[in-house]
C-alpha positions in Angstrom: 141.5 106.9 22.3 140.1 110.5 23.4 138.6 109.9 26.6 135.4 112.0 26.0 134.1 112.0 29.8 137.4 113.6 30.9 136.9 116.2 33.2 138.1 119.0 31.6 136.7 122.6 33.4 135.6 123.3 36.2 132.4 125.2 36.7 131.6 127.7 39.0 128.7 127.2 41.3 126.8 130.3 39.9 127.3 129.7 36.5 125.9 126.0 37.2 122.8 127.7 39.7 122.2 129.9 36.4 122.0 126.7 34.3 119.4 124.8 36.6 117.0 127.9 37.0 117.0 128.5 33.2 116.0 125.0 33.1 114.5 124.3 36.0 111.0 123.2 34.5 112.4 121.8 32.0 114.7 118.8 33.5 114.1 115.4 31.8 116.2 112.2 32.7 116.8 110.1 29.4 115.4 107.0 29.5 119.1 105.1 29.8 119.3 106.6 33.3 117.8 103.9 35.2 119.6 100.8 33.3 121.9 99.8 35.7 119.7 99.6 38.3 118.2 96.1 39.1 114.4 96.0 39.0 114.1 96.0 42.4 116.9 99.0 42.8 114.0 100.7 40.3 111.0 100.0 42.4 112.9 102.0 45.6 114.4 105.0 43.3 112.5 108.0 42.4 113.2 109.7 39.6 111.6 113.1 40.9 114.1 112.5 43.9 117.4 113.0 41.3 115.5 116.3 39.9 115.1 117.6 43.8 118.8 117.1 44.4 119.4 119.4 41.3 116.9 121.8 42.3 117.9 121.9 46.2 121.1 121.2 46.6 124.3 122.6 46.1 126.9 119.9 44.6 130.0 120.1 46.5 131.4 119.8 42.2 130.6 120.9 39.0 133.1 119.9 35.2 133.0 119.8 32.1 133.5 117.0 30.3 135.3 116.9 27.2 131.8 116.0 25.5 130.2 118.6 26.6 128.1 116.5 29.1 128.1 118.7 33.1 129.3 116.2 35.8 128.0 116.8 39.4 129.2 115.3 42.7 126.4 115.6 45.4 127.7 114.7 48.8 126.3 111.3 50.5 127.3 109.2 53.7 128.9 106.6 51.6 130.6 108.9 49.1 129.6 111.3 46.1 126.3 110.9 44.2 127.4 112.1 40.4 125.2 113.2 37.9 125.8 113.7 34.4 124.0 116.6 32.7 123.1 117.3 29.2 121.4 120.5 27.5 119.9 119.9 24.6 117.8 122.0 23.1 115.4 123.8 25.0 115.3 121.1 28.2 118.6 119.6 30.1 118.5 116.1 30.5 120.0 113.6 33.7 122.2 111.5 31.3 123.5 108.7 34.0 123.9 108.6 37.6 126.4 106.8 39.7 127.4 106.0 43.1 130.8 106.9 43.5 133.2 106.7 46.8 135.3 109.9 45.5 135.7 113.1 43.6 137.8 114.3 41.5 140.2 117.0 42.7 138.4 119.9 39.9 140.8 122.8 41.0 143.9 121.0 39.8 142.4 121.6 36.0 143.0 125.6 36.6 146.7 124.7 36.8 146.3 122.9 33.2 147.4 119.4 35.0 
């Protein structure tokens, strides 16, 4: 089975910022993005905060997954917020997000490992 979420290429911050500015007013959240949250978490969670993160923060790392989606990693005091994005037609869609303790080493991708 091919690992479609495997990161195959590091994306530069400049390239990522170009994508964000291009789709600035067209960022949407997939209806399933919040599925893994409990009702209590969902009440506390503001969808706009995910969009604000994309617009205002520079990710620590950006990778292109084999499935064509972007994995972005934002530093948090507990680890990283990983947001998965996909360009769909004329919009940028947040597919899902995950809290994770670590971020993959994207630099080693350039060495073909």
